[in-house]
OpenMM code with the backbone's topology and positions (N, CA, C; nanometers):
from openmm import Vec3, app, unit

residues = "MET PRO TYR ARG ILE THR TRP GLU PRO PHE GLY VAL TYR ARG GLU TYR LEU GLY ASP VAL THR ILE ALA GLU ARG ARG ALA SER PHE ASP ALA ILE CYS GLY ASP ARG ARG PHE ASP ASP LEU ARG TYR THR ILE THR ASP TYR LEU ALA VAL GLY SER TYR GLU THR THR SER GLY ALA THR ALA GLU ILE ALA ALA LEU HIS VAL GLY PRO LEU PHE THR ASN PRO ALA LEU VAL MET ALA ALA VAL VAL ASP ARG ALA ASP ILE LEU ALA ALA ILE GLU GLU PHE LYS SER HIS ARG PHE THR THR ALA PRO TYR ARG ALA PHE ARG THR LEU ALA GLU ALA ARG ALA TRP VAL VAL SER SER ARG PRO SER LEU ARG ALA PRO LEU GLY GLY ALA".split()
positions = [
    Vec3(34.4740, 16.9715, 31.4383),
    Vec3(34.5949, 17.0034, 31.5118),
    Vec3(34.5809, 16.9448, 31.6526),
    Vec3(34.6812, 16.8728, 31.6989),
    Vec3(34.6713, 16.8073, 31.8294),
    Vec3(34.7052, 16.8977, 31.9486),
    Vec3(34.7130, 17.0276, 31.9260),
    Vec3(34.7336, 17.1186, 32.0390),
    Vec3(34.6650, 17.2509, 32.0104),
    Vec3(34.6340, 17.3194, 32.1193),
    Vec3(34.5736, 17.4522, 32.1112),
    Vec3(34.6512, 17.5404, 32.2080),
    Vec3(34.6914, 17.6575, 32.1608),
    Vec3(34.7668, 17.7522, 32.2424),
    Vec3(34.6789, 17.8739, 32.2670),
    Vec3(34.6627, 17.9078, 32.3944),
    Vec3(34.5846, 18.0251, 32.4322),
    Vec3(34.6765, 18.1206, 32.5073),
    Vec3(34.6937, 18.2394, 32.4513),
    Vec3(34.7766, 18.3408, 32.5159),
    Vec3(34.6915, 18.4127, 32.6183),
    Vec3(34.7443, 18.4250, 32.7389),
    Vec3(34.6751, 18.4891, 32.8496),
    Vec3(34.7542, 18.6132, 32.8892),
    Vec3(34.6991, 18.7013, 32.9728),
    Vec3(34.7705, 18.8264, 33.0046),
    Vec3(34.9129, 18.8072, 33.0555),
    Vec3(34.9394, 18.7033, 33.1344),
    Vec3(35.0720, 18.6840, 33.1921),
    Vec3(35.1382, 18.5534, 33.1511),
    Vec3(35.0698, 18.4760, 33.0689),
    Vec3(35.1246, 18.3457, 33.0362),
    Vec3(35.0599, 18.2827, 32.9159),
    Vec3(35.0835, 18.1532, 32.9056),
    Vec3(35.0274, 18.0779, 32.7941),
    Vec3(34.9739, 17.9452, 32.8474),
    Vec3(34.8587, 17.9079, 32.7933),
    Vec3(34.7940, 17.7815, 32.8279),
    Vec3(34.7919, 17.6967, 32.7019),
    Vec3(34.8578, 17.5797, 32.7084),
    Vec3(34.8658, 17.4894, 32.5935),
    Vec3(34.7915, 17.3609, 32.6294),
    Vec3(34.7035, 17.3210, 32.5409),
    Vec3(34.6317, 17.1950, 32.5585),
    Vec3(34.6750, 17.0986, 32.4494),
    Vec3(34.7121, 16.9799, 32.4888),
    Vec3(34.7366, 16.8732, 32.3925),
    Vec3(34.6085, 16.7931, 32.3791),
    Vec3(34.5736, 16.7603, 32.2530),
    Vec3(34.4454, 16.6971, 32.2231),
    Vec3(34.4662, 16.5748, 32.1354),
    Vec3(34.4095, 16.4630, 32.1748),
    Vec3(34.4155, 16.3435, 32.0914),
    Vec3(34.5530, 16.2799, 32.0892),
    Vec3(34.5914, 16.2331, 31.9720),
    Vec3(34.7196, 16.1647, 31.9546),
    Vec3(34.8284, 16.2676, 31.9263),
    Vec3(34.9296, 16.2700, 32.0114),
    Vec3(35.0328, 16.3737, 32.0054),
    Vec3(35.1670, 16.3091, 31.9712),
    Vec3(35.2280, 16.3579, 31.8625),
    Vec3(35.3582, 16.3067, 31.8201),
    Vec3(35.4703, 16.3962, 31.8737),
    Vec3(35.5904, 16.3461, 31.8652),
    Vec3(35.7080, 16.4241, 31.9036),
    Vec3(35.7168, 16.5506, 31.8182),
    Vec3(35.6938, 16.5371, 31.6883),
    Vec3(35.7011, 16.6526, 31.5982),
    Vec3(35.5979, 16.7590, 31.6356),
    Vec3(35.4805, 16.7166, 31.6779),
    Vec3(35.3771, 16.8130, 31.7158),
    Vec3(35.4114, 16.8823, 31.8477),
    Vec3(35.4723, 16.8086, 31.9382),
    Vec3(35.5176, 16.8712, 32.0625),
    Vec3(35.6233, 16.9761, 32.0321),
    Vec3(35.7151, 16.9434, 31.9421),
    Vec3(35.8192, 17.0389, 31.9029),
    Vec3(35.7573, 17.1611, 31.8349),
    Vec3(35.6570, 17.1396, 31.7505),
    Vec3(35.5908, 17.2517, 31.6820),
    Vec3(35.5240, 17.3454, 31.7833),
    Vec3(35.4630, 17.2899, 31.8866),
    Vec3(35.3982, 17.3754, 31.9863),
    Vec3(35.5037, 17.4528, 32.0664),
    Vec3(35.6148, 17.3881, 32.0976),
    Vec3(35.7261, 17.4550, 32.1661),
    Vec3(35.7770, 17.5718, 32.0809),
    Vec3(35.7999, 17.5455, 31.9525),
    Vec3(35.8495, 17.6499, 31.8624),
    Vec3(35.7503, 17.7649, 31.8500),
    Vec3(35.6207, 17.7327, 31.8467),
    Vec3(35.5180, 17.8371, 31.8350),
    Vec3(35.5186, 17.9282, 31.9576),
    Vec3(35.5387, 17.8717, 32.0737),
    Vec3(35.5394, 17.9519, 32.1962),
    Vec3(35.6699, 18.0308, 32.2089),
    Vec3(35.7814, 17.9623, 32.1987),
    Vec3(35.9113, 18.0285, 32.2194),
    Vec3(35.9472, 18.1254, 32.1075),
    Vec3(35.8933, 18.1030, 31.9890),
    Vec3(35.9210, 18.1905, 31.8763),
    Vec3(35.8295, 18.3113, 31.8674),
    Vec3(35.7313, 18.3185, 31.9538),
    Vec3(35.6355, 18.4289, 31.9513),
    Vec3(35.6964, 18.5522, 32.0179),
    Vec3(35.6663, 18.6686, 31.9671),
    Vec3(35.7207, 18.7936, 32.0216),
    Vec3(35.6787, 18.8149, 32.1671),
    Vec3(35.5705, 18.7507, 32.2110),
    Vec3(35.5225, 18.7671, 32.3488),
    Vec3(35.5976, 18.6803, 32.4494),
    Vec3(35.6831, 18.5908, 32.4008),
    Vec3(35.7483, 18.4952, 32.4911),
    Vec3(35.8239, 18.5629, 32.6053),
    Vec3(35.8992, 18.6660, 32.5769),
    Vec3(35.9829, 18.7278, 32.6801),
    Vec3(35.9016, 18.7919, 32.7925),
    Vec3(35.7717, 18.8150, 32.7691),
    Vec3(35.6868, 18.8743, 32.8716),
    Vec3(35.6102, 18.7701, 32.9533),
    Vec3(35.6223, 18.6436, 32.9165),
    Vec3(35.5508, 18.5383, 32.9891),
    Vec3(35.6036, 18.5237, 33.1308),
    Vec3(35.5145, 18.4901, 33.2228),
    Vec3(35.5544, 18.4574, 33.3586),
    Vec3(35.5220, 18.3118, 33.3911),
    Vec3(35.4391, 18.2476, 33.3072),
    Vec3(35.4075, 18.1064, 33.3293),
    Vec3(35.3656, 18.0398, 33.1984),
    Vec3(35.3826, 17.9088, 33.1987),
    Vec3(35.3207, 17.8237, 33.0970),
    Vec3(35.2487, 17.7124, 33.1719),
    Vec3(35.1312, 17.6801, 33.1231),
    Vec3(35.0569, 17.5654, 33.1745),
    Vec3(35.0285, 17.4757, 33.0546),
    Vec3(35.0716, 17.3517, 33.0642),
    Vec3(35.0449, 17.2541, 32.9591),
    Vec3(34.9487, 17.1498, 33.0137),
    Vec3(34.8369, 17.1350, 32.9459),
    Vec3(34.7292, 17.0454, 32.9879),
    Vec3(34.7323, 16.9192, 32.9015),
    Vec3(34.7558, 16.8062, 32.9652),
    Vec3(34.7655, 16.6770, 32.8973),
    Vec3(34.6406, 16.5906, 32.9162),
    Vec3(34.5358, 16.6422, 32.9769),
    Vec3(34.4215, 16.5595, 33.0140),
    Vec3(34.3453, 16.5024, 32.8952),
    Vec3(34.3515, 16.5663, 32.7791),
    Vec3(34.2771, 16.5186, 32.6618),
    Vec3(34.3654, 16.4410, 32.5634),
    Vec3(34.4833, 16.3977, 32.6084),
    Vec3(34.5743, 16.3229, 32.5211),
    Vec3(34.5242, 16.1802, 32.5036),
    Vec3(34.5277, 16.1328, 32.3782),
    Vec3(34.5002, 15.9930, 32.3483),
    Vec3(34.6301, 15.9157, 32.3605),
    Vec3(34.7071, 15.9147, 32.2520),
    Vec3(34.8404, 15.8538, 32.2586),
    Vec3(34.9436, 15.9660, 32.2658),
    Vec3(35.0561, 15.9333, 32.3284),
    Vec3(35.1603, 16.0326, 32.3519),
    Vec3(35.2931, 15.9715, 32.3125),
    Vec3(35.3459, 16.0151, 32.1985),
    Vec3(35.4723, 15.9610, 32.1489),
    Vec3(35.5882, 16.0250, 32.2247),
    Vec3(35.6792, 15.9411, 32.2709),
    Vec3(35.7971, 15.9917, 32.3393),
    Vec3(35.9103, 15.8902, 32.3275),
    Vec3(36.0313, 15.9421, 32.3270),
    Vec3(36.1513, 15.8595, 32.3349),
    Vec3(36.2478, 15.9317, 32.4280),
    Vec3(36.3437, 15.8604, 32.4803),
    Vec3(36.4433, 15.9241, 32.5668),
    Vec3(36.5206, 16.0316, 32.4915),
    Vec3(36.5551, 16.0037, 32.3671),
    Vec3(36.6280, 16.1020, 32.2872),
    Vec3(36.5473, 16.2282, 32.2634),
    Vec3(36.4198, 16.2125, 32.2318),
    Vec3(36.3337, 16.3291, 32.2078),
    Vec3(36.3145, 16.4095, 32.3355),
    Vec3(36.3030, 16.3403, 32.4477),
    Vec3(36.2874, 16.4100, 32.5753),
    Vec3(36.4117, 16.4908, 32.6075),
    Vec3(36.5284, 16.4330, 32.5871),
    Vec3(36.6533, 16.5060, 32.6110),
    Vec3(36.6642, 16.6261, 32.5176),
    Vec3(36.6256, 16.6078, 32.3910),
    Vec3(36.6339, 16.7182, 32.2958),
    Vec3(36.5415, 16.8333, 32.3349),
    Vec3(36.4174, 16.8038, 32.3685),
    Vec3(36.3248, 16.9115, 32.4026),
    Vec3(36.3679, 16.9785, 32.5330),
    Vec3(36.4249, 16.9028, 32.6254),
    Vec3(36.4772, 16.9631, 32.7485),
    Vec3(36.5915, 17.0596, 32.7155),
    Vec3(36.6818, 17.0171, 32.6282),
    Vec3(36.7947, 17.1025, 32.5897),
    Vec3(36.7478, 17.2269, 32.5160),
    Vec3(36.6416, 17.2141, 32.4384),
    Vec3(36.5893, 17.3295, 32.3651),
    Vec3(36.5341, 17.4372, 32.4581),
    Vec3(36.5069, 17.4041, 32.5817),
    Vec3(36.4565, 17.5021, 32.6780),
    Vec3(36.5657, 17.5946, 32.7318),
    Vec3(36.6917, 17.5576, 32.7153),
    Vec3(36.8011, 17.6354, 32.7734),
    Vec3(36.7974, 17.7805, 32.7246),
    Vec3(36.7956, 17.8011, 32.5954),
    Vec3(36.7978, 17.9369, 32.5403),
    Vec3(36.6774, 18.0197, 32.5808),
    Vec3(36.5556, 17.9709, 32.5565),
    Vec3(36.4385, 18.0498, 32.5948),
    Vec3(36.4325, 18.0822, 32.7437),
    Vec3(36.4715, 17.9879, 32.8278),
    Vec3(36.4664, 18.0150, 32.9715),
    Vec3(36.5818, 18.1030, 33.0173),
    Vec3(36.6873, 18.1120, 32.9384),
    Vec3(36.7942, 18.2079, 32.9663),
    Vec3(36.7440, 18.3494, 32.9382),
    Vec3(36.6686, 18.3658, 32.8294),
    Vec3(36.6166, 18.4982, 32.7953),
    Vec3(36.4969, 18.5368, 32.8804),
    Vec3(36.4283, 18.4387, 32.9373),
    Vec3(36.3134, 18.4672, 33.0238),
    Vec3(36.3242, 18.3831, 33.1515),
    Vec3(36.4107, 18.4236, 33.2438),
    Vec3(36.4309, 18.3451, 33.3658),
    Vec3(36.3164, 18.3554, 33.4661),
    Vec3(36.2175, 18.4419, 33.4410),
    Vec3(36.1056, 18.4585, 33.5337),
    Vec3(35.9963, 18.3532, 33.5144),
    Vec3(36.0112, 18.2686, 33.4159),
    Vec3(35.9074, 18.1728, 33.3794),
    Vec3(35.8966, 18.0571, 33.4781),
    Vec3(35.7727, 18.0199, 33.5108),
    Vec3(35.7455, 17.8953, 33.5824),
    Vec3(35.6605, 17.8087, 33.4899),
    Vec3(35.6749, 17.6766, 33.5053),
    Vec3(35.6053, 17.5834, 33.4170),
    Vec3(35.5223, 17.4874, 33.5001),
    Vec3(35.3973, 17.4683, 33.4569),
    Vec3(35.3083, 17.3741, 33.5240),
    Vec3(35.2506, 17.2793, 33.4193),
    Vec3(35.2264, 17.1573, 33.4632),
    Vec3(35.1621, 17.0574, 33.3783),
    Vec3(35.0370, 17.0084, 33.4496),
    Vec3(34.9331, 16.9830, 33.3710),
    Vec3(34.8108, 16.9236, 33.4234),
    Vec3(34.8038, 16.7854, 33.3609),
    Vec3(34.8190, 16.6834, 33.4448),
    Vec3(34.8363, 16.5484, 33.3915),
    Vec3(34.7908, 16.4459, 33.4943),
    Vec3(34.7318, 16.3380, 33.4429),
    Vec3(34.6904, 16.2305, 33.5327),
    Vec3(34.7346, 16.0932, 33.4821),
    Vec3(34.8249, 16.0910, 33.3840),
    Vec3(34.8716, 15.9644, 33.3271),
    Vec3(35.0149, 15.9365, 33.3674),
    Vec3(35.0392, 15.8122, 33.4072),
    Vec3(35.1727, 15.7725, 33.4537),
    Vec3(35.2783, 15.7867, 33.3451),
    Vec3(35.2463, 15.7548, 33.2200),
    Vec3(35.3463, 15.7622, 33.1135),
    Vec3(35.3899, 15.9064, 33.0868),
    Vec3(35.2961, 15.9983, 33.0930),
    Vec3(35.3300, 16.1386, 33.0692),
    Vec3(35.4033, 16.1956, 33.1909),
    Vec3(35.3607, 16.1578, 33.3101),
    Vec3(35.4338, 16.1994, 33.4308),
    Vec3(35.5780, 16.1502, 33.4267),
    Vec3(35.5977, 16.0277, 33.3796),
    Vec3(35.7336, 15.9733, 33.3684),
    Vec3(35.8159, 16.0547, 33.2683),
    Vec3(35.7559, 16.0952, 33.1567),
    Vec3(35.8269, 16.1765, 33.0580),
    Vec3(35.8637, 16.3131, 33.1168),
    Vec3(35.7744, 16.3710, 33.1959),
    Vec3(35.8032, 16.4990, 33.2611),
    Vec3(35.9186, 16.4827, 33.3603),
    Vec3(35.9170, 16.3766, 33.4380),
    Vec3(36.0256, 16.3532, 33.5332),
    Vec3(36.1583, 16.3311, 33.4600),
    Vec3(36.1538, 16.2607, 33.3475),
    Vec3(36.2757, 16.2417, 33.2687),
    Vec3(36.3258, 16.3755, 33.2155),
    Vec3(36.2346, 16.4597, 33.1658),
    Vec3(36.2680, 16.5949, 33.1197),
    Vec3(36.3411, 16.6699, 33.2310),
    Vec3(36.2851, 16.6701, 33.3495),
    Vec3(36.3442, 16.7424, 33.4624),
    Vec3(36.4787, 16.6829, 33.5034),
    Vec3(36.4940, 16.5518, 33.4890),
    Vec3(36.6175, 16.4864, 33.5314),
    Vec3(36.7400, 16.5295, 33.4510),
    Vec3(36.7184, 16.5830, 33.3321),
    Vec3(36.8303, 16.6304, 33.2504),
    Vec3(36.8915, 16.7589, 33.3054),
    Vec3(36.8168, 16.8300, 33.3871),
    Vec3(36.8638, 16.9517, 33.4538),
    Vec3(36.9151, 17.0590, 33.3571),
    Vec3(36.8516, 17.0661, 33.2409),
    Vec3(36.8870, 17.1724, 33.1469),
    Vec3(36.8254, 17.3048, 33.1883),
    Vec3(36.7246, 17.3000, 33.2735),
    Vec3(36.6590, 17.4232, 33.3170),
    Vec3(36.6533, 17.4266, 33.4686),
    Vec3(36.6509, 17.5468, 33.5199),
    Vec3(36.6320, 17.5648, 33.6633),
    Vec3(36.4954, 17.6259, 33.6922),
    Vec3(36.4147, 17.6437, 33.5900),
    Vec3(36.2809, 17.7004, 33.6088),
    Vec3(36.1961, 17.6055, 33.6930),
    Vec3(36.1200, 17.6599, 33.7859),
    Vec3(36.0282, 17.5751, 33.8611),
    Vec3(35.9304, 17.5060, 33.7654),
    Vec3(35.9130, 17.3748, 33.7844),
    Vec3(35.8258, 17.2964, 33.6964),
    Vec3(35.7563, 17.1915, 33.7825),
    Vec3(35.6239, 17.1995, 33.7902),
    Vec3(35.5475, 17.1078, 33.8740),
    Vec3(35.4306, 17.0502, 33.7958),
    Vec3(35.3882, 16.9325, 33.8349),
    Vec3(35.2728, 16.8651, 33.7742),
    Vec3(35.1574, 16.8620, 33.8734),
    Vec3(35.0364, 16.8771, 33.8203),
    Vec3(34.9148, 16.8805, 33.9008),
    Vec3(34.8068, 16.7971, 33.8334),
    Vec3(34.7117, 16.7523, 33.9116),
    Vec3(34.6030, 16.6713, 33.8578),
    Vec3(34.4898, 16.7557, 33.7990),
    Vec3(34.4809, 16.8825, 33.8403),
    Vec3(34.3730, 16.9678, 33.7891),
    Vec3(34.4291, 17.1029, 33.7446),
    Vec3(34.3567, 17.1656, 33.6557),
    Vec3(34.3942, 17.2984, 33.6079),
    Vec3(34.3859, 17.3997, 33.7221),
    Vec3(34.2862, 17.3884, 33.8068),
    Vec3(34.2728, 17.4808, 33.9196),
    Vec3(34.3949, 17.4743, 34.0108),
    Vec3(34.4459, 17.3539, 34.0378),
    Vec3(34.5661, 17.3396, 34.1211),
    Vec3(34.6873, 17.4030, 34.0528),
    Vec3(34.6993, 17.3831, 33.9226),
    Vec3(34.8120, 17.4408, 33.8488),
    Vec3(34.8066, 17.5930, 33.8532),
    Vec3(34.6893, 17.6490, 33.8303),
    Vec3(34.6764, 17.7954, 33.8322),
    Vec3(34.7043, 17.8511, 33.9720),
    Vec3(34.6587, 17.7825, 34.0752),
    Vec3(34.6840, 17.8292, 34.2121),
    Vec3(34.8344, 17.8289, 34.2413),
    Vec3(34.9051, 17.7262, 34.1959),
    Vec3(35.0496, 17.7211, 34.2170),
    Vec3(35.1211, 17.8330, 34.1411),
    Vec3(35.0782, 17.8584, 34.0177),
    Vec3(35.1393, 17.9655, 33.9392),
    Vec3(35.1269, 18.0978, 34.0140),
    Vec3(35.0083, 18.1266, 34.0651),
    Vec3(34.9884, 18.2518, 34.1380),
    Vec3(35.0735, 18.2548, 34.2647),
    Vec3(35.0821, 18.1424, 34.3358),
    Vec3(35.1638, 18.1404, 34.4582),
    Vec3(35.3126, 18.1531, 34.4261),
    Vec3(35.3533, 18.1071, 34.3082),
    Vec3(35.4939, 18.1162, 34.2671),
    Vec3(35.5306, 18.2541, 34.2155),
    Vec3(35.4340, 18.3223, 34.1639),
    Vec3(35.4545, 18.4558, 34.1076),
    Vec3(35.3515, 18.5508, 34.1666),
    Vec3(35.3723, 18.5967, 34.2916),
    Vec3(35.2725, 18.6800, 34.3598),
    Vec3(35.2346, 18.8070, 34.2855),
    Vec3(35.3191, 18.8523, 34.1944),
    Vec3(35.2858, 18.9740, 34.1202),
    Vec3(35.1725, 18.9522, 34.0209),
    Vec3(35.1395, 18.8252, 33.9936),
    Vec3(35.0290, 18.7966, 33.9028),
    Vec3(34.8968, 18.8181, 33.9741),
    Vec3(34.7995, 18.8669, 33.9011),
    Vec3(34.6668, 18.8838, 33.9570),
    Vec3(34.5837, 18.7601, 33.9321),
    Vec3(34.5230, 18.7050, 34.0324),
    Vec3(34.4342, 18.5881, 34.0173),
    Vec3(34.2930, 18.6395, 33.9912),
    Vec3(34.2103, 18.5645, 33.9249),
    Vec3(34.2408, 18.4362, 33.8650),
    Vec3(34.3078, 18.4518, 33.7281),
    Vec3(34.3876, 18.3565, 33.6921),
    Vec3(34.4535, 18.3550, 33.5632),
    Vec3(34.3631, 18.2900, 33.4613),
    Vec3(34.3743, 18.3313, 33.3384),
    Vec3(34.3059, 18.2632, 33.2285),
    Vec3(34.1574, 18.2527, 33.2490),
    Vec3(34.1005, 18.1584, 33.1733),
    Vec3(33.9564, 18.1460, 33.1750),
    Vec3(33.9060, 18.0218, 33.2439),
    Vec3(33.9941, 17.9275, 33.2738),
    Vec3(33.9431, 17.8026, 33.3307),
    Vec3(33.9952, 17.7816, 33.4711),
] * unit.nanometer
topology = app.Topology()
chain = topology.addChain("A")
for resn in residues:
    res = topology.addResidue(resn, chain)
    for name in ("N", "CA", "C"):
        topology.addAtom(name, app.Element.getBySymbol(name[0]), res)
């Protein structure tokens, strides 16, 4: 499986591993948003550092952005962080944000520590440190 989902007390940490297809990205989205714990999440962190190849198209990016409308309507407290150091994935994230289907804060960081620090600063009610890494 090219992703691993770790549920944390206040959020979810998703790691993409190896070669990641559009279908696998959609499956990870469905696994998170379809889980009974989704409405209690305060953050998601997606880690792209272990990605080999990353399949993306403009159409798929628009679709996954649009799919966020419903879940973020039911959970407007969510903030989203990405851990990424590749230009192609950063470009896909910027394209996702450009569709403006969501108003949730969404930022990219080069390290997991930076992402976790931002999550805590964005949601002061969370107790630091988050997660295990």
